[in-house]
C-alpha positions as CSV (number, residue, x, y, z in Angstrom):
1,M,-162.6,58.6,47.6
2,P,-165.4,58.2,45.0
3,H,-166.2,54.7,46.1
4,T,-168.9,54.1,48.8
5,P,-169.5,50.8,50.7
6,D,-172.5,50.0,48.5
7,T,-171.0,50.8,45.2
8,P,-170.7,47.6,43.1
9,T,-167.2,47.1,41.9
10,A,-167.3,43.7,40.2
11,R,-166.6,43.7,36.5
12,P,-169.8,43.3,34.4
13,R,-168.2,40.9,31.9
14,R,-165.3,38.6,31.6
15,R,-162.3,40.5,30.2
16,L,-161.0,39.5,26.8
17,R,-157.3,39.4,26.1
18,A,-155.9,41.1,23.1
19,V,-154.6,38.5,20.7
20,A,-152.2,40.5,18.7
21,L,-149.2,40.5,21.1
22,L,-145.6,40.9,20.2
23,A,-143.7,37.6,20.5
24,S,-141.3,39.0,23.1
25,A,-144.2,40.3,25.3
26,A,-145.9,37.0,25.1
27,S,-142.8,35.3,26.2
28,V,-142.4,37.5,29.2
29,C,-146.1,36.8,30.2
30,L,-145.6,33.1,30.0
31,V,-142.4,33.2,32.1
32,A,-144.2,35.3,34.7
33,A,-147.2,33.0,34.8
34,S,-145.1,29.9,35.1
35,A,-143.0,31.2,38.0
36,P,-143.9,29.5,41.3
37,P,-146.2,31.4,43.7
38,A,-144.2,33.4,46.2
39,P,-145.0,35.7,49.1
40,L,-144.9,39.4,48.1
41,G,-144.9,42.6,50.0
42,I,-144.7,46.4,49.5
43,G,-141.2,46.6,51.1
44,D,-142.1,48.2,54.4
45,R,-138.7,48.6,56.2
46,L,-140.0,46.9,59.4
47,F,-142.4,44.4,57.8
48,P,-141.1,43.8,54.2
49,H,-143.6,41.1,53.3
50,L,-146.7,42.9,54.7
51,G,-149.2,44.2,52.2
52,N,-149.1,43.4,48.5
53,P,-148.4,45.4,45.3
54,G,-150.6,45.7,42.2
55,Y,-154.0,46.7,43.6
56,D,-155.7,49.1,45.9
57,V,-158.6,47.8,48.1
58,A,-161.7,49.9,48.0
59,A,-163.9,47.9,50.4
60,Y,-164.0,44.8,52.6
61,H,-167.2,42.9,53.2
62,L,-166.6,40.5,56.1
63,A,-169.1,37.8,57.2
64,F,-168.4,35.5,60.2
65,T,-170.5,32.8,61.8
66,Y,-169.7,32.1,65.4
67,S,-170.8,28.8,67.0
68,G,-170.9,30.0,70.6
69,D,-167.6,28.2,71.4
70,N,-164.5,30.5,71.2
71,S,-162.2,27.6,70.6
72,V,-163.8,26.5,67.4
73,P,-163.0,28.2,64.0
74,L,-165.6,30.6,62.7
75,R,-167.0,30.1,59.2
76,A,-166.3,33.2,57.1
77,V,-166.7,34.8,53.8
78,T,-164.4,37.7,52.9
79,T,-165.3,39.8,49.8
80,I,-162.8,42.3,48.6
81,D,-163.5,45.1,46.1
82,A,-160.3,46.4,44.6
83,R,-158.9,48.4,41.7
84,T,-155.7,47.1,40.0
85,T,-152.7,49.4,39.8
86,A,-150.7,47.1,37.5
87,D,-151.4,44.2,35.1
88,L,-151.8,41.1,37.3
89,D,-151.8,37.4,36.4
90,R,-152.0,36.6,40.2
91,V,-153.3,38.4,43.2
92,N,-151.5,38.0,46.5
93,L,-153.6,38.5,49.7
94,D,-152.2,38.3,53.2
95,F,-153.8,35.4,55.0
96,A,-152.1,33.0,57.4
97,H,-154.4,31.3,59.9
98,G,-157.4,29.5,58.4
99,T,-158.5,27.0,55.8
100,V,-159.5,28.3,52.4
101,D,-162.4,26.4,50.9
102,S,-162.8,28.4,47.6
103,V,-161.9,31.6,45.8
104,E,-163.9,33.4,43.1
105,V,-162.7,36.4,41.1
106,D,-165.6,38.3,39.6
107,G,-167.9,35.4,40.2
108,E,-165.7,32.8,38.5
109,P,-163.8,30.1,40.3
110,A,-160.1,30.8,40.7
111,D,-157.1,28.7,41.5
112,F,-155.4,29.4,44.8
113,T,-152.4,28.2,46.9
114,T,-150.4,29.5,49.8
115,A,-146.9,30.9,50.0
116,D,-145.7,31.6,53.5
117,E,-148.3,34.1,54.9
118,D,-149.8,34.9,51.5
119,L,-152.9,33.4,49.8
120,V,-152.0,33.5,46.1
121,V,-155.0,33.7,43.8
122,T,-154.8,32.9,40.0
123,P,-157.9,34.1,38.1
124,R,-159.0,32.4,34.9
125,D,-158.1,35.6,33.1
126,G,-155.4,38.1,34.1
127,L,-156.4,41.5,35.3
128,D,-155.5,44.7,33.5
129,E,-154.2,47.8,35.2
130,G,-157.0,50.1,36.2
131,E,-159.6,47.4,36.4
132,R,-162.2,46.9,39.1
133,T,-162.4,43.4,40.5
134,R,-164.2,41.5,43.3
135,I,-162.5,38.6,45.1
136,T,-164.6,36.4,47.3
137,V,-162.8,33.9,49.7
138,R,-164.7,31.3,51.6
139,H,-162.6,30.3,54.6
140,T,-162.4,29.5,58.3
141,S,-161.1,32.0,60.9
142,D,-159.4,30.3,63.8
143,P,-159.3,32.0,67.2
144,V,-156.8,29.5,68.6
145,H,-153.1,30.1,67.9
146,P,-151.0,27.0,68.8
147,D,-148.1,28.2,66.8
148,G,-147.5,31.2,69.0
149,H,-148.6,33.9,66.6
150,E,-149.4,37.3,68.2
151,G,-152.7,39.0,67.7
152,G,-155.8,38.5,65.7
153,W,-158.7,37.0,67.6
154,V,-158.5,37.4,71.4
155,R,-160.4,34.9,73.4
156,T,-162.3,36.6,76.2
157,A,-164.1,35.1,79.2
158,D,-167.4,35.0,77.2
159,G,-166.5,35.3,73.5
160,L,-164.0,37.1,71.2
161,A,-162.5,40.4,70.4
162,L,-159.9,41.6,67.9
163,A,-156.3,42.9,68.4
164,N,-154.8,43.2,64.9
165,Q,-151.9,45.6,65.5
166,A,-149.4,45.6,64.0
167,D,-149.8,42.9,61.3
168,A,-152.3,40.4,62.6
169,A,-155.5,41.2,60.7
170,H,-154.5,38.5,58.1
171,L,-154.7,36.0,60.9
172,V,-158.5,36.7,60.8
173,F,-159.4,37.4,57.2
174,P,-157.7,37.7,53.8
175,C,-156.6,41.3,53.2
176,N,-154.0,43.7,52.1
177,D,-152.7,44.0,55.6
178,H,-150.8,47.3,55.6
179,P,-152.1,50.7,57.0
180,S,-151.2,52.5,53.7
181,D,-154.2,50.7,52.0
182,K,-157.3,51.9,53.9
183,A,-160.7,50.8,52.8
184,W,-164.4,50.9,53.7
185,F,-165.7,48.0,55.8
186,T,-169.0,46.2,56.2
187,I,-169.0,43.6,59.0
188,R,-171.6,40.9,59.5
189,V,-171.5,38.4,62.3
190,T,-174.0,35.7,63.0
191,A,-174.0,34.5,66.7
192,P,-176.3,32.4,68.8
193,D,-179.0,34.3,70.7
194,G,-177.8,35.5,74.0
195,H,-174.7,37.0,72.5
196,T,-174.2,40.6,71.6
197,V,-172.0,41.6,68.6
198,V,-170.5,45.1,68.2
199,A,-168.1,46.2,65.5
200,N,-166.5,49.3,64.1
201,G,-168.9,52.0,62.9
202,L,-172.6,52.1,63.3
203,P,-175.3,49.4,63.2
204,A,-176.7,48.7,59.7
205,G,-179.2,45.9,60.5
206,R,-180.0,43.0,62.7
207,D,-181.8,39.8,61.6
208,R,-183.0,37.0,63.8
209,T,-183.4,33.5,62.3
210,G,-183.7,30.1,64.0
211,G,-182.0,30.8,67.3
212,A,-179.3,33.1,65.9
213,T,-178.9,36.8,65.1
214,T,-176.9,38.4,62.3
215,W,-175.6,41.8,63.3
216,T,-174.3,44.2,60.6
217,Y,-172.1,47.2,61.1
218,R,-170.7,49.6,58.5
219,V,-167.9,52.2,58.9
220,R,-168.4,55.7,57.4
221,H,-164.7,56.5,57.0
222,P,-162.0,54.4,55.4
223,M,-160.1,52.2,57.9
224,A,-156.8,50.3,58.1
225,T,-157.0,46.5,58.5
226,E,-155.1,46.7,61.8
227,L,-157.9,48.8,63.3
228,A,-160.8,46.4,62.7
229,Q,-162.7,45.4,65.8
230,I,-165.4,42.8,66.5
231,S,-166.7,42.0,69.9
232,I,-168.8,38.9,70.4
233,G,-169.9,38.1,74.0
234,R,-172.5,38.2,76.7
235,S,-172.2,41.9,76.8
236,T,-174.2,45.0,77.6
237,V,-174.0,48.0,75.3
238,L,-174.2,51.3,77.2
239,R,-175.2,54.4,75.2
240,R,-174.8,58.1,76.0
241,G,-174.4,61.3,74.1
242,G,-171.1,63.0,73.3
243,P,-170.2,66.4,72.0
244,H,-172.4,67.7,69.1
245,G,-174.8,64.7,69.6
246,L,-172.0,62.2,68.8
247,P,-173.3,58.7,69.7
248,V,-171.1,57.1,72.3
249,R,-171.5,53.4,73.0
250,D,-169.5,51.2,75.4
251,V,-169.4,47.4,75.4
252,V,-168.9,45.8,78.8
253,P,-169.3,42.3,80.3
254,T,-172.9,42.4,81.7
255,R,-171.9,41.2,85.1
256,H,-169.3,44.1,85.5
257,R,-171.5,46.9,84.2
258,A,-172.0,48.6,87.5
259,A,-168.3,48.6,88.5
260,L,-167.2,50.0,85.1
261,E,-169.8,52.7,84.7
262,P,-167.9,55.3,86.8
263,W,-165.0,55.1,84.2
264,L,-167.2,55.0,81.1
265,K,-169.2,58.1,81.9
266,K,-166.0,60.1,81.6
267,T,-165.7,59.5,77.9
268,P,-167.8,62.4,76.6
269,G,-165.8,64.9,78.7
270,Q,-162.6,63.4,77.4
271,I,-163.8,63.7,73.8
272,A,-164.7,67.4,74.4
273,W,-161.2,67.9,75.9
274,M,-159.5,66.5,72.8
275,E,-161.8,68.5,70.5
276,N,-160.6,71.6,72.3
277,K,-157.0,70.7,71.5
278,V,-157.2,69.5,67.9
279,G,-160.7,69.9,66.5
280,R,-163.8,67.9,65.9
281,Y,-163.8,64.2,66.5
282,P,-163.2,62.5,63.1
283,F,-165.6,59.6,63.1
284,E,-169.3,58.7,63.3
285,T,-169.2,57.2,66.9
286,Y,-166.9,56.3,69.7
287,G,-166.8,54.0,72.7
288,V,-164.8,51.6,74.8
289,L,-164.7,47.9,74.7
290,M,-164.0,46.4,78.1
291,A,-162.7,42.9,77.4
292,D,-162.5,40.2,80.0
293,A,-159.1,39.0,78.6
294,D,-155.5,39.2,79.4
295,T,-154.1,41.1,76.4
296,G,-151.2,42.9,78.1
297,F,-152.1,46.1,76.3
298,E,-154.9,48.6,75.3
299,L,-155.6,49.3,71.6
300,E,-157.1,52.1,69.6
301,T,-159.3,50.1,67.2
302,Q,-161.3,52.6,65.1
303,T,-164.4,54.0,66.9
304,L,-164.2,51.2,69.6
305,S,-161.0,51.2,71.6
306,L,-160.1,47.9,73.3
307,F,-159.2,47.8,77.0
308,E,-158.5,45.0,79.4
309,R,-161.2,45.1,82.1
310,E,-158.5,44.4,84.7
311,L,-156.9,47.8,84.1
312,F,-159.9,49.4,85.8
313,A,-159.9,46.9,88.6
314,E,-156.3,47.1,89.5
315,P,-156.0,49.1,92.8
316,A,-152.3,49.9,92.2
317,H,-153.2,52.2,89.3
318,P,-154.2,55.7,90.5
319,G,-157.4,57.1,89.0
320,W,-155.6,59.9,87.1
321,Y,-153.3,57.4,85.4
322,I,-156.2,55.3,84.2
323,D,-157.9,58.5,82.9
324,S,-154.8,59.4,81.0
325,I,-154.6,55.9,79.3
326,M,-158.2,56.3,78.2
327,V,-157.2,59.6,76.6
328,H,-154.2,58.0,75.0
329,E,-156.4,55.5,73.1
330,L,-159.0,58.2,72.4
331,S,-156.4,60.6,70.9
332,H,-155.4,57.8,68.5
333,Q,-158.7,58.2,66.8
334,W,-157.2,61.4,65.3
335,F,-153.5,60.3,65.3
336,G,-153.2,56.9,63.9
337,D,-156.7,56.1,62.9
338,S,-158.0,59.1,60.9
339,V,-154.4,60.0,59.9
340,S,-152.8,56.6,59.5
341,P,-149.0,55.9,59.1
342,R,-147.8,55.5,55.5
343,T,-145.2,53.0,56.7
344,W,-144.6,51.4,60.1
345,S,-141.5,53.6,60.6
346,D,-143.9,56.5,60.9
347,L,-145.3,54.8,64.0
348,W,-143.9,57.6,66.2
349,L,-146.5,60.0,64.7
350,N,-149.2,57.7,66.2
351,E,-147.7,56.9,69.6
352,G,-145.8,60.1,70.2
353,H,-149.0,62.1,69.8
354,A,-151.1,59.8,71.8
355,T,-148.5,59.9,74.6
356,W,-148.3,63.7,74.3
357,Y,-152.1,64.1,74.9
358,E,-152.1,61.5,77.6
359,A,-149.4,63.5,79.5
360,L,-151.1,66.8,78.7
361,Y,-154.4,65.5,80.1
362,A,-152.7,64.4,83.3
363,E,-151.2,67.8,83.7
364,E,-154.4,69.8,83.1
365,T,-156.8,67.5,85.0
366,A,-154.6,66.0,87.7
367,G,-151.8,68.4,88.3
368,K,-149.0,66.1,87.0
369,P,-146.5,68.5,85.4
370,L,-145.7,67.8,81.8
371,V,-142.3,69.3,82.1
372,E,-141.3,66.7,84.8
373,R,-142.4,63.8,82.6
374,M,-140.5,65.3,79.7
375,K,-137.4,65.8,81.8
376,A,-137.5,62.2,82.9
377,A,-138.0,61.1,79.3
378,Y,-135.0,63.2,78.2
379,G,-132.9,61.5,80.9
380,A,-133.8,58.1,79.5
381,S,-133.9,59.0,75.8
382,D,-130.3,58.0,74.9
383,R,-130.9,54.5,76.4
384,W,-134.2,54.2,74.5
385,R,-132.5,55.1,71.2
386,A,-129.8,52.6,71.8
387,A,-132.3,49.8,72.6
388,G,-135.0,50.6,70.0
389,G,-133.5,53.1,67.5
390,P,-134.3,56.8,67.1
391,P,-138.1,57.6,67.1
392,A,-138.5,57.8,63.3
393,A,-136.1,54.9,62.5
394,P,-137.1,52.2,65.0
395,K,-135.3,48.9,65.0
396,A,-137.0,45.9,63.4
397,P,-139.1,43.8,65.6
398,E,-137.5,41.0,67.5
399,P,-137.8,37.5,66.0
400,G,-141.2,36.0,66.8
401,R,-142.3,39.2,68.6
402,K,-143.7,41.5,65.9
403,T,-145.3,43.8,68.5
404,S,-141.8,44.5,69.9
405,I,-141.7,47.6,67.7
406,F,-143.8,49.3,70.5
407,R,-140.9,50.4,72.6
408,P,-140.4,53.5,74.7
409,N,-138.6,55.3,71.9
410,V,-141.9,55.6,70.0
411,Y,-143.9,56.5,73.0
412,D,-142.3,58.9,75.5
413,G,-139.3,59.2,73.3
414,A,-141.5,60.5,70.5
415,A,-143.6,62.7,72.8
416,L,-140.2,64.2,73.8
417,V,-139.7,65.2,70.1
418,L,-143.1,67.0,70.2
419,Y,-142.1,68.8,73.4
420,A,-138.8,69.9,71.8
421,L,-140.7,71.1,68.7
422,R,-143.1,73.2,70.9
423,Q,-140.1,74.6,72.6
424,E,-138.5,75.4,69.2
425,I,-141.4,77.0,67.4
426,G,-143.5,78.2,70.3
427,R,-146.8,77.1,71.6
428,P,-149.1,79.0,69.2
429,A,-147.4,77.6,66.1
430,F,-147.3,74.1,67.6
431,E,-151.0,74.2,68.4
432,R,-151.8,75.4,64.8
433,L,-149.7,72.6,63.5
434,E,-151.6,69.9,65.4
435,R,-154.9,71.1,64.1
436,A,-153.7,71.5,60.6
437,W,-152.1,68.0,60.6
438,V,-155.3,66.1,61.5
439,T,-157.4,68.3,59.2
440,R,-155.2,68.1,56.1
441,H,-154.7,64.3,56.3
442,R,-158.1,63.3,57.6
443,D,-159.2,59.8,56.4
444,G,-155.8,59.4,54.7
445,T,-152.2,58.3,55.3
446,A,-149.2,60.5,56.0
447,A,-145.5,60.1,56.5
448,T,-142.8,61.7,58.6
449,A,-141.7,63.9,55.7
450,D,-145.3,65.3,55.5
451,F,-145.1,66.3,59.1
452,V,-141.7,68.0,58.7
453,R,-142.9,70.0,55.7
454,L,-146.1,71.1,57.4
455,A,-144.2,72.2,60.5
456,A,-141.9,74.2,58.4
457,D,-144.8,75.9,56.6
458,I,-146.5,76.9,59.8
459,A,-143.3,78.0,61.6
460,G,-142.2,79.9,58.5
461,R,-138.7,78.5,58.5
462,D,-136.6,75.5,57.6
463,L,-136.8,72.8,60.3
464,R,-135.0,70.0,58.5
465,G,-131.9,70.1,60.7
466,F,-134.0,70.2,63.9
467,F,-136.1,67.2,62.8
468,H,-133.2,65.2,61.5
469,A,-131.4,65.4,64.8
470,W,-134.5,64.7,66.9
471,L,-135.9,61.9,64.8
472,Y,-132.9,60.1,63.4
473,A,-129.8,60.8,65.5
474,E,-128.3,58.1,67.7
475,K,-128.0,60.6,70.6
476,T,-130.7,63.0,71.9
477,P,-130.0,66.6,70.9
478,P,-130.0,69.4,73.5
479,M,-133.4,70.4,74.6
480,P,-134.4,74.0,73.5
481,G,-135.0,76.1,76.6
482,H,-133.5,73.5,79.0
483,P,-129.7,73.5,78.6
484,D,-129.4,71.9,82.0
485,W,-131.2,68.7,81.0
486,K,-128.8,65.8,80.7
487,P,-129.0,62.1,80.0
488,T,-129.2,60.0,83.2
489,T,-128.2,56.5,84.1
490,A,-130.8,53.9,84.9
491,T,-130.1,54.1,88.6
492,T,-130.7,57.8,88.8
493,T,-133.8,58.2,86.6
494,T,-136.6,59.8,88.6
495,T,-140.1,58.3,88.6
496,T,-141.8,61.1,90.5
497,A,-145.2,61.9,89.0
498,T,-144.3,60.0,85.8
499,P,-145.2,56.3,86.2
500,A,-146.5,56.2,82.7
501,A,-143.1,57.3,81.3
502,T,-141.0,54.8,83.2
503,A,-143.2,51.7,83.9
504,P,-146.2,52.1,81.7
505,T,-149.2,49.9,81.2
506,P,-148.6,48.8,77.6
507,R,-150.8,50.7,75.2
508,H,-150.8,51.0,71.5
């Protein structure tokens, strides 16, 4: 992408409309402008109203002011640099949980209203296709969700964190909230002294004024809105070196620092293990955010994965299992973060790969056979497909539970597809495919069809029939190399050495 976070994108002058229009074209424009504001979307099969057509976001500049009380809305300014991909009389942004005070388009006041979960902005002059524009929204960002919304701000014991997957970034800031529109981010947070702020990317400044500090972070690679992370709390930042001098920084509640250090010091070795499998780590930094909060899941926010602190304090979880969950979120930095899904139906590419490397790590470091886990997954696969749909055509989320797309069919069910593929094309070709996938699509988005084509290119043969059966069929196909594997009933499924396959800690 030619744009960098510091490239100015606002138009230098107010655009002038052409005055010599055909009467019929003028009539169409007047009808469009007079139509009532309505929520739009890009037509994602699982989230049809998520994202918005007509523009591509180049960069977000987010500024939040935190009062020190995590039950009070934050003051915020969101600035969006974008390029239009169509003529627009209005611009729809996803935003659903805050009060908008004002909107400017290229420095001029703009009208605005809401339509369902959209903020609809009407600039003084329409925008032409191919035009650069800057939209500035002054608003509040509310960490309290009385209406039962999932995601967005997470209130921790000492502050806040973010959990935006799958479609909750627009509960925090106005945006084009779909992973297909990745952008550069600059994040500034002002918090009272005594608080530490960490966000995606690397530090880009810290200013102290009158009992408060403004912390600035900037990402060096484009990022999906669902992967944004901001930690505000009474935290300690632990720093260590990773492979090739990679800066690794972990964020922990200060009072739990000593208890968590034995887990955190494993991260550089886990990064090295992943690099050995798929190639160089794709971002500028990595680390773990240990949140004192009950989220019910772990999350692969870009460069700073979110974990519940209690995961590491729960004595029922064996150490090897916790290690494998750490690798699950780490592997998402390649699969899901660097290479993002083009639609939410491509989720299996994220979660299937993360589950695959989670299981492979358990096999190689803790002696937990991958084949046993895959056999157990095969036994359950028909039930998972019936409940959640086949891996690449998951059923829509349940009403009021948008995160319910994260079902076993896109975790172990999708990892089972990768195991079948390795059986079908052989280990050397499979390993070349994995490296080629994250290299070819680095910093971009990719779809299931892209993976199918690349696999065929590397294997040197047509794999469309194989993938259609494994990704879209109602029933699980026979497993190559294991003709004896059969579906099992719920009462006979084994759990030996596979707790993550049958009763997992939810992880995204």
